[in-house]
N, CA, C and O atoms as a Tinker XYZ file with bonds, in Angstrom:
   368  protein
     1  N     -2.347000  -15.016000   -3.811000    73     2
     2  CA    -1.579000  -14.147000   -2.445000    64     1     3
     3  C     -3.189000  -13.707000   -1.548000    63     2     4     5
     4  O     -4.280000  -13.323000   -1.970000    81     3
     5  N     -2.776000  -13.929000   -0.471000    73     3     6
     6  CA    -3.934000  -13.598000    0.373000    64     5     7
     7  C     -3.571000  -12.186000    1.423000    63     6     8     9
     8  O     -2.423000  -11.805000    1.651000    81     7
     9  N     -4.732000  -11.587000    1.938000    73     7    10
    10  CA    -4.457000  -10.596000    2.918000    64     9    11
    11  C     -5.514000  -10.530000    3.856000    63    10    12    13
    12  O     -6.736000  -10.650000    3.765000    81    11
    13  N     -4.442000  -10.227000    5.108000    73    11    14
    14  CA    -5.779000  -10.090000    6.391000    64    13    15
    15  C     -5.184000   -8.665000    7.026000    63    14    16    17
    16  O     -4.141000   -8.073000    6.748000    81    15
    17  N     -6.157000   -8.362000    7.910000    73    15    18
    18  CA    -6.107000   -7.481000    8.643000    64    17    19
    19  C     -6.052000   -7.503000   10.075000    63    18    20    21
    20  O     -7.064000   -7.924000   10.635000    81    19
    21  N     -5.072000   -7.135000   10.799000    73    19    22
    22  CA    -4.916000   -7.245000   12.133000    64    21    23
    23  C     -6.163000   -6.030000   12.725000    63    22    24    25
    24  O     -6.516000   -5.072000   12.038000    81    23
    25  N     -6.567000   -6.251000   13.772000    73    23    26
    26  CA    -7.616000   -5.540000   14.206000    64    25    27
    27  C     -6.970000   -4.038000   14.418000    63    26    28    29
    28  O     -7.523000   -2.979000   14.122000    81    27
    29  N     -5.902000   -4.176000   14.898000    73    27    30
    30  CA    -5.181000   -2.892000   15.379000    64    29    31
    31  C     -4.798000   -2.011000   14.066000    63    30    32    33
    32  O     -4.813000   -0.781000   14.114000    81    31
    33  N     -4.472000   -2.693000   12.952000    73    31    34
    34  CA    -4.212000   -1.917000   11.740000    64    33    35
    35  C     -5.547000   -1.450000   11.229000    63    34    36    37
    36  O     -5.574000   -0.380000   10.621000    81    35
    37  N     -6.504000   -2.038000   11.382000    73    35    38
    38  CA    -8.001000   -1.422000   10.899000    64    37    39
    39  C     -8.288000   -0.298000   11.832000    63    38    40    41
    40  O     -9.120000    0.506000   11.411000    81    39
    41  N     -7.770000   -0.061000   13.033000    73    39    42
    42  CA    -8.389000    0.841000   13.845000    64    41    43
    43  C     -7.452000    2.162000   13.620000    63    42    44    45
    44  O     -7.803000    3.263000   14.045000    81    43
    45  N     -6.157000    1.940000   12.871000    73    43    46
    46  CA    -5.325000    3.243000   12.815000    64    45    47
    47  C     -5.483000    3.861000   11.347000    63    46    48    49
    48  O     -4.730000    4.749000   10.947000    81    47
    49  N     -6.515000    3.326000   10.579000    73    47    50
    50  CA    -6.907000    4.023000    9.294000    64    49    51
    51  C     -7.459000    4.963000    9.483000    63    50    52    53
    52  O     -8.523000    4.924000   10.101000    81    51
    53  N     -6.915000    6.187000    9.004000    73    51    54
    54  CA    -7.544000    7.365000    9.141000    64    53    55
    55  C     -7.653000    8.336000    7.697000    63    54    56    57
    56  O     -6.733000    8.655000    6.944000    81    55
    57  N     -8.798000    8.604000    7.624000    73    55    58
    58  CA    -9.404000    9.070000    6.004000    64    57    59
    59  C     -9.060000    8.140000    4.969000    63    58    60    61
    60  O     -9.026000    8.576000    3.818000    81    59
    61  N     -8.796000    6.917000    5.185000    73    59    62
    62  CA    -8.784000    5.883000    4.227000    64    61    63
    63  C     -9.899000    4.510000    4.490000    63    62    64    65
    64  O     -9.982000    3.941000    5.579000    81    63
    65  N    -10.770000    4.099000    3.178000    73    63    66
    66  CA   -11.326000    3.341000    3.688000    64    65    67
    67  C    -10.703000    1.689000    3.350000    63    66    68    69
    68  O     -9.977000    1.452000    2.385000    81    67
    69  N    -11.098000    0.774000    4.227000    73    67    70
    70  CA   -10.615000   -0.543000    4.106000    64    69    71
    71  C    -10.620000   -0.957000    2.411000    63    70    72    73
    72  O     -9.754000   -1.628000    1.850000    81    71
    73  N    -11.900000   -0.332000    1.747000    73    71    74
    74  CA   -12.101000   -0.708000    0.454000    64    73    75
    75  C    -10.923000   -0.009000   -0.651000    63    74    76    77
    76  O    -10.440000   -0.516000   -1.664000    81    75
    77  N    -10.705000    1.166000   -0.117000    73    75    78
    78  CA    -9.708000    1.759000   -0.806000    64    77    79
    79  C     -8.325000    1.051000   -0.851000    63    78    80    81
    80  O     -7.584000    1.022000   -1.834000    81    79
    81  N     -8.087000    0.483000    0.366000    73    79    82
    82  CA    -6.498000   -0.121000    0.584000    64    81    83
    83  C     -6.632000   -1.604000   -0.395000    63    82    84    85
    84  O     -5.669000   -2.064000   -1.010000    81    83
    85  N     -8.017000   -2.229000   -0.395000    73    83    86
    86  CA    -7.930000   -3.419000   -1.268000    64    85    87
    87  C     -7.902000   -3.050000   -2.647000    63    86    88    89
    88  O     -7.217000   -3.712000   -3.427000    81    87
    89  N     -8.548000   -2.096000   -3.028000    73    87    90
    90  CA    -8.460000   -1.674000   -4.637000    64    89    91
    91  C     -6.886000   -1.401000   -5.026000    63    90    92    93
    92  O     -6.400000   -1.765000   -6.097000    81    91
    93  N     -6.127000   -0.675000   -3.949000    73    91    94
    94  CA    -4.947000   -0.547000   -4.497000    64    93    95
    95  C     -4.098000   -2.171000   -4.524000    63    94    96    97
    96  O     -3.449000   -2.585000   -5.485000    81    95
    97  N     -4.240000   -2.661000   -3.657000    73    95    98
    98  CA    -3.743000   -4.416000   -3.414000    64    97    99
    99  C     -4.040000   -5.066000   -4.553000    63    98   100   101
   100  O     -3.120000   -5.767000   -4.975000    81    99
   101  N     -5.142000   -5.059000   -5.258000    73    99   102
   102  CA    -5.919000   -6.150000   -6.312000    64   101   103
   103  C     -5.814000   -5.294000   -7.542000    63   102   104   105
   104  O     -6.310000   -5.807000   -8.544000    81   103
   105  N     -5.338000   -4.233000   -7.675000    73   103   106
   106  CA    -5.243000   -3.763000   -8.954000    64   105   107
   107  C     -3.982000   -4.205000   -9.795000    63   106   108   109
   108  O     -2.911000   -4.392000   -9.218000    81   107
   109  N     -4.101000   -4.363000  -11.086000    73   107   110
   110  CA    -3.360000   -4.836000  -11.720000    64   109   111
   111  C     -1.757000   -3.986000  -11.816000    63   110   112   113
   112  O     -0.650000   -4.519000  -11.742000    81   111
   113  N     -2.009000   -2.811000  -11.966000    73   111   114
   114  CA    -1.111000   -1.775000  -11.987000    64   113   115
   115  C     -0.266000   -1.406000  -10.587000    63   114   116   117
   116  O     -0.692000   -0.326000  -10.176000    81   115
   117  N      0.513000   -1.797000   -9.942000    73   115   118
   118  CA     0.756000   -1.482000   -8.821000    64   117   119
   119  C      2.399000   -1.493000   -8.647000    63   118   120   121
   120  O      3.069000   -2.210000   -9.389000    81   119
   121  N      2.896000   -0.834000   -7.839000    73   119   122
   122  CA     4.438000   -0.657000   -7.715000    64   121   123
   123  C      5.129000   -1.328000   -6.267000    63   122   124   125
   124  O      5.365000   -0.624000   -5.285000    81   123
   125  N      5.368000   -2.596000   -6.309000    73   123   126
   126  CA     5.768000   -2.722000   -5.015000    64   125   127
   127  C      7.381000   -2.553000   -4.839000    63   126   128   129
   128  O      8.285000   -2.773000   -5.645000    81   127
   129  N      7.418000   -2.050000   -3.393000    73   127   130
   130  CA     8.869000   -1.481000   -3.200000    64   129   131
   131  C      9.013000   -1.956000   -1.614000    63   130   132   133
   132  O      8.155000   -2.157000   -0.755000    81   131
   133  N     10.494000   -2.052000   -1.590000    73   131   134
   134  CA    10.826000   -2.474000    0.269000    64   133   135
   135  C     10.695000   -1.113000    1.100000    63   134   136   137
   136  O     11.213000   -0.070000    0.701000    81   135
   137  N     10.118000   -1.184000    2.033000    73   135   138
   138  CA    10.231000    0.072000    2.982000    64   137   139
   139  C     10.434000   -0.445000    4.265000    63   138   140   141
   140  O     10.739000   -1.596000    4.576000    81   139
   141  N     10.185000    0.745000    5.134000    73   139   142
   142  CA    10.355000    0.580000    6.580000    64   141   143
   143  C      9.306000    1.203000    7.399000    63   142   144   145
   144  O      8.753000    2.232000    7.010000    81   143
   145  N      9.050000    0.729000    8.332000    73   143   146
   146  CA     7.578000    1.317000    9.095000    64   145   147
   147  C      8.395000    2.346000    9.863000    63   146   148   149
   148  O      9.606000    2.551000    9.778000    81   147
   149  N      7.519000    2.936000   10.609000    73   147   150
   150  CA     8.256000    4.069000   11.663000    64   149   151
   151  C      8.828000    3.444000   12.832000    63   150   152   153
   152  O      9.482000    4.090000   13.650000    81   151
   153  N      8.631000    2.357000   12.924000    73   151   154
   154  CA     9.359000    1.700000   14.041000    64   153   155
   155  C     10.830000    0.917000   13.490000    63   154   156   157
   156  O     11.568000    0.284000   14.245000    81   155
   157  N     11.013000    1.064000   12.379000    73   155   158
   158  CA    12.102000    0.268000   11.746000    64   157   159
   159  C     11.965000   -0.945000   10.987000    63   158   160   161
   160  O     12.723000   -1.507000   10.197000    81   159
   161  N     10.649000   -1.251000   11.478000    73   159   162
   162  CA    10.420000   -2.962000   10.676000    64   161   163
   163  C     10.265000   -2.590000    9.374000    63   162   164   165
   164  O      9.783000   -1.565000    8.894000    81   163
   165  N     10.840000   -3.766000    8.759000    73   163   166
   166  CA    11.141000   -4.002000    7.158000    64   165   167
   167  C      9.599000   -4.301000    6.683000    63   166   168   169
   168  O      8.884000   -4.996000    7.405000    81   167
   169  N      9.187000   -3.849000    5.657000    73   167   170
   170  CA     7.994000   -4.299000    5.209000    64   169   171
   171  C      8.010000   -4.057000    3.714000    63   170   172   173
   172  O      8.778000   -3.247000    3.195000    81   171
   173  N      7.039000   -4.869000    2.966000    73   171   174
   174  CA     7.046000   -4.447000    1.577000    64   173   175
   175  C      5.705000   -3.466000    1.379000    63   174   176   177
   176  O      4.554000   -3.682000    1.758000    81   175
   177  N      6.203000   -2.409000    0.717000    73   175   178
   178  CA     5.297000   -1.460000    0.337000    64   177   179
   179  C      4.456000   -1.350000   -0.883000    63   178   180   181
   180  O      5.194000   -1.142000   -1.846000    81   179
   181  N      3.260000   -1.404000   -1.210000    73   179   182
   182  CA     2.592000   -1.271000   -2.576000    64   181   183
   183  C      2.024000    0.211000   -2.729000    63   182   184   185
   184  O      1.218000    0.745000   -1.967000    81   183
   185  N      2.616000    0.777000   -3.886000    73   183   186
   186  CA     2.321000    2.066000   -4.415000    64   185   187
   187  C      1.360000    2.085000   -5.392000    63   186   188   189
   188  O      1.745000    1.874000   -6.542000    81   187
   189  N      0.268000    2.278000   -5.207000    73   187   190
   190  CA    -0.866000    2.211000   -6.355000    64   189   191
   191  C     -1.922000    3.383000   -6.327000    63   190   192   193
   192  O     -1.867000    4.329000   -5.541000    81   191
   193  N     -2.775000    3.217000   -7.176000    73   191   194
   194  CA    -4.233000    4.194000   -7.062000    64   193   195
   195  C     -5.390000    3.211000   -6.638000    63   194   196   197
   196  O     -5.524000    1.991000   -6.735000    81   195
   197  N     -6.219000    4.282000   -6.101000    73   195   198
   198  CA    -7.547000    3.626000   -5.938000    64   197   199
   199  C     -8.677000    3.618000   -7.101000    63   198   200   201
   200  O     -8.191000    4.167000   -8.090000    81   199
   201  N     -9.618000    3.321000   -7.272000    73   199   202
   202  CA   -10.469000    2.930000   -8.469000    64   201   203
   203  C    -10.562000    4.519000   -8.919000    63   202   204   205
   204  O    -10.602000    4.828000  -10.110000    81   203
   205  N    -10.590000    5.441000   -7.914000    73   203   206
   206  CA   -10.978000    7.138000   -8.162000    64   205   207
   207  C     -9.669000    7.652000   -8.563000    63   206   208   209
   208  O     -9.538000    8.772000   -9.058000    81   207
   209  N     -8.721000    6.863000   -8.359000    73   207   210
   210  CA    -7.150000    7.584000   -8.906000    64   209   211
   211  C     -6.267000    8.333000   -7.690000    63   210   212   213
   212  O     -5.288000    9.066000   -7.830000    81   211
   213  N     -6.926000    7.914000   -6.460000    73   211   214
   214  CA    -6.046000    8.583000   -5.212000    64   213   215
   215  C     -5.121000    7.699000   -4.994000    63   214   216   217
   216  O     -5.416000    6.519000   -4.804000    81   215
   217  N     -3.693000    8.201000   -4.987000    73   215   218
   218  CA    -2.628000    7.542000   -4.641000    64   217   219
   219  C     -2.220000    7.328000   -3.363000    63   218   220   221
   220  O     -2.068000    8.275000   -2.591000    81   219
   221  N     -1.997000    6.043000   -2.999000    73   219   222
   222  CA    -2.002000    5.332000   -1.456000    64   221   223
   223  C     -0.640000    4.601000   -1.565000    63   222   224   225
   224  O     -0.173000    4.306000   -2.665000    81   223
   225  N     -0.066000    4.340000   -0.496000    73   223   226
   226  CA     1.081000    3.580000   -0.241000    64   225   227
   227  C      0.229000    2.771000    0.830000    63   226   228   229
   228  O     -0.499000    3.313000    1.662000    81   227
   229  N      0.423000    1.370000    0.694000    73   227   230
   230  CA    -0.057000    0.329000    1.642000    64   229   231
   231  C      1.202000   -0.503000    2.107000    63   230   232   233
   232  O      1.981000   -0.904000    1.242000    81   231
   233  N      1.408000   -0.752000    3.313000    73   231   234
   234  CA     2.414000   -1.597000    3.722000    64   233   235
   235  C      2.071000   -2.796000    4.370000    63   234   236   237
   236  O      1.203000   -2.872000    5.240000    81   235
   237  N      2.855000   -3.881000    3.884000    73   235   238
   238  CA     2.362000   -5.365000    4.338000    64   237   239
   239  C      3.778000   -5.714000    5.010000    63   238   240   241
   240  O      4.850000   -5.109000    5.013000    81   239
   241  N      3.301000   -7.108000    5.663000    73   239   242
   242  CA     4.467000   -7.864000    6.481000    64   241   243
   243  C      3.846000   -9.419000    6.066000    63   242   244   245
   244  O      2.684000   -9.811000    6.170000    81   243
   245  N      4.819000  -10.011000    5.656000    73   243   246
   246  CA     4.513000  -11.368000    5.206000    64   245   247
   247  C      4.281000  -12.402000    6.624000    63   246   248   249
   248  O      5.180000  -12.681000    7.417000    81   247
   249  N      3.122000  -12.786000    6.695000    73   247   250
   250  CA     2.709000  -13.771000    7.559000    64   249   251
   251  C      3.273000  -15.060000    7.544000    63   250   252   253
   252  O      4.000000  -15.530000    8.419000    81   251
   253  N      2.813000  -15.741000    6.255000    73   251   254
   254  CA     3.216000  -17.057000    5.733000    64   253   255
   255  C      3.410000  -16.892000    4.622000    63   254   256   257
   256  O      3.184000  -15.794000    4.115000    81   255
   257  N      3.954000  -18.076000    3.808000    73   255   258
   258  CA     4.639000  -17.973000    2.385000    64   257   259
   259  C      3.556000  -17.165000    1.397000    63   258   260   261
   260  O      3.970000  -16.337000    0.585000    81   259
   261  N      2.449000  -17.407000    1.506000    73   259   262
   262  CA     1.346000  -16.767000    0.360000    64   261   263
   263  C      0.412000  -15.943000    1.377000    63   262   264   265
   264  O     -0.770000  -16.257000    1.236000    81   263
   265  N      0.619000  -15.047000    2.288000    73   263   266
   266  CA    -0.551000  -14.523000    3.204000    64   265   267
   267  C      0.195000  -13.233000    3.791000    63   266   268   269
   268  O      1.226000  -13.347000    4.454000    81   267
   269  N     -0.356000  -12.082000    3.521000    73   267   270
   270  CA     0.454000  -10.949000    3.885000    64   269   271
   271  C     -0.546000  -10.460000    4.896000    63   270   272   273
   272  O     -1.747000  -10.712000    4.792000    81   271
   273  N      0.063000   -9.634000    6.043000    73   271   274
   274  CA    -0.894000   -8.900000    6.756000    64   273   275
   275  C     -0.827000   -7.340000    6.548000    63   274   276   277
   276  O      0.301000   -6.857000    6.642000    81   275
   277  N     -1.592000   -6.711000    6.352000    73   275   278
   278  CA    -1.897000   -5.255000    5.747000    64   277   279
   279  C     -1.833000   -4.332000    7.494000    63   278   280   281
   280  O     -2.684000   -4.285000    8.383000    81   279
   281  N     -0.423000   -3.702000    7.405000    73   279   282
   282  CA    -0.281000   -3.173000    8.534000    64   281   283
   283  C     -0.265000   -1.698000    8.566000    63   282   284   285
   284  O     -0.250000   -1.052000    9.614000    81   283
   285  N     -0.269000   -1.151000    7.294000    73   283   286
   286  CA    -0.569000    0.643000    7.311000    64   285   287
   287  C     -0.948000    0.962000    5.915000    63   286   288   289
   288  O     -0.566000    0.378000    4.901000    81   287
   289  N     -1.691000    1.893000    5.999000    73   287   290
   290  CA    -1.725000    2.555000    4.518000    64   289   291
   291  C     -1.945000    4.071000    4.988000    63   290   292   293
   292  O     -2.469000    4.451000    6.034000    81   291
   293  N     -1.404000    4.847000    3.934000    73   291   294
   294  CA    -1.289000    6.209000    4.020000    64   293   295
   295  C     -1.319000    7.007000    2.705000    63   294   296   297
   296  O     -0.719000    6.537000    1.738000    81   295
   297  N     -2.057000    8.335000    2.580000    73   295   298
   298  CA    -1.759000    8.941000    0.955000    64   297   299
   299  C     -0.022000    8.779000    0.897000    63   298   300   301
   300  O      0.800000    8.408000    1.734000    81   299
   301  N      0.092000    9.272000   -0.591000    73   299   302
   302  CA     1.355000    9.578000   -0.727000    64   301   303
   303  C      1.725000   10.812000   -0.594000    63   302   304   305
   304  O      0.759000   11.499000   -0.926000    81   303
   305  N      2.685000   11.537000   -0.257000    73   303   306
   306  CA     3.310000   12.793000    0.028000    64   305   307
   307  C      3.263000   13.345000   -1.559000    63   306   308   309
   308  O      3.129000   12.564000   -2.501000    81   307
   309  N      3.385000   14.720000   -1.716000    73   307   310
   310  CA     3.549000   15.178000   -3.088000    64   309   311
   311  C      4.656000   14.931000   -3.821000    63   310   312   313
   312  O      4.557000   14.825000   -5.043000    81   311
   313  N      5.845000   14.807000   -3.193000    73   311   314
   314  CA     7.330000   13.975000   -3.819000    64   313   315
   315  C      7.045000   12.554000   -4.065000    63   314   316   317
   316  O      7.427000   12.109000   -5.147000    81   315
   317  N      6.440000   11.762000   -3.250000    73   315   318
   318  CA     6.279000   10.489000   -3.709000    64   317   319
   319  C      5.193000   10.332000   -4.854000    63   318   320   321
   320  O      5.295000    9.348000   -5.586000    81   319
   321  N      4.190000   11.206000   -5.055000    73   319   322
   322  CA     3.278000   11.192000   -6.293000    64   321   323
   323  C      4.192000   11.692000   -7.558000    63   322   324   325
   324  O      4.124000   11.214000   -8.690000    81   323
   325  N      4.786000   12.416000   -7.271000    73   323   326
   326  CA     5.573000   12.871000   -8.418000    64   325   327
   327  C      6.668000   11.582000   -8.890000    63   326   328   329
   328  O      6.822000   11.284000  -10.074000    81   327
   329  N      7.338000   10.935000   -7.841000    73   327   330
   330  CA     8.029000    9.806000   -8.175000    64   329   331
   331  C      7.167000    8.651000   -8.657000    63   330   332   333
   332  O      7.505000    7.906000   -9.578000    81   331
   333  N      5.915000    8.539000   -7.906000    73   331   334
   334  CA     4.966000    7.445000   -8.545000    64   333   335
   335  C      4.439000    7.560000   -9.915000    63   334   336   337
   336  O      4.113000    6.580000  -10.585000    81   335
   337  N      4.357000    8.852000  -10.336000    73   335   338
   338  CA     3.895000    9.374000  -11.952000    64   337   339
   339  C      4.952000    9.202000  -12.684000    63   338   340   341
   340  O      4.757000    8.799000  -13.831000    81   339
   341  N      6.293000    9.445000  -12.257000    73   339   342
   342  CA     7.316000    9.006000  -13.167000    64   341   343
   343  C      7.251000    7.559000  -13.611000    63   342   344   345
   344  O      7.200000    7.286000  -14.811000    81   343
   345  N      7.252000    6.544000  -12.588000    73   343   346
   346  CA     7.213000    5.326000  -12.476000    64   345   347
   347  C      6.257000    4.746000  -13.459000    63   346   348   349
   348  O      6.472000    3.738000  -14.133000    81   347
   349  N      4.772000    5.755000  -13.485000    73   347   350
   350  CA     3.730000    5.216000  -14.106000    64   349   351
   351  C      4.139000    5.602000  -15.851000    63   350   352   353
   352  O      3.714000    4.938000  -16.797000    81   351
   353  N      4.898000    6.616000  -15.957000    73   351   354
   354  CA     4.879000    7.116000  -17.342000    64   353   355
   355  C      5.959000    5.772000  -17.850000    63   354   356   357
   356  O      5.667000    4.958000  -18.726000    81   355
   357  N      7.066000    5.790000  -17.169000    73   355   358
   358  CA     7.979000    4.596000  -17.737000    64   357   359
   359  C      7.358000    3.127000  -17.856000    63   358   360   361
   360  O      7.787000    2.271000  -18.630000    81   359
   361  N      6.455000    2.987000  -17.117000    73   359   362
   362  CA     5.850000    1.650000  -17.407000    64   361   363
   363  C      4.525000    1.376000  -17.921000    63   362   364   365
   364  O      3.841000    0.536000  -17.336000    81   363
   365  N      4.044000    2.015000  -19.007000    73   363   366
   366  CA     2.951000    2.095000  -19.371000    64   365   367
   367  C      2.572000    0.857000  -20.074000    63   366   368
   368  O      1.441000    0.735000  -20.544000    81   367
């Protein structure tokens, strides 16, 4: 599976480095979930932690069968962290 960054998506990263996004995407332990962007576009979200343990959600849109565009990344809310930690506990 390959990942690509549209220029506009890189410009929208605030307080998150591209390296942190790639850490979440390439970790063995991550939680893929269906989601919607702020404009209602369906996407795949990946919930995971950076190497330093920071919980992030990364939004992806499929460009080709094995190619995904990284279209969003943000920190998890406290409620999402609680949900993610529950998933981590159940999936050790």
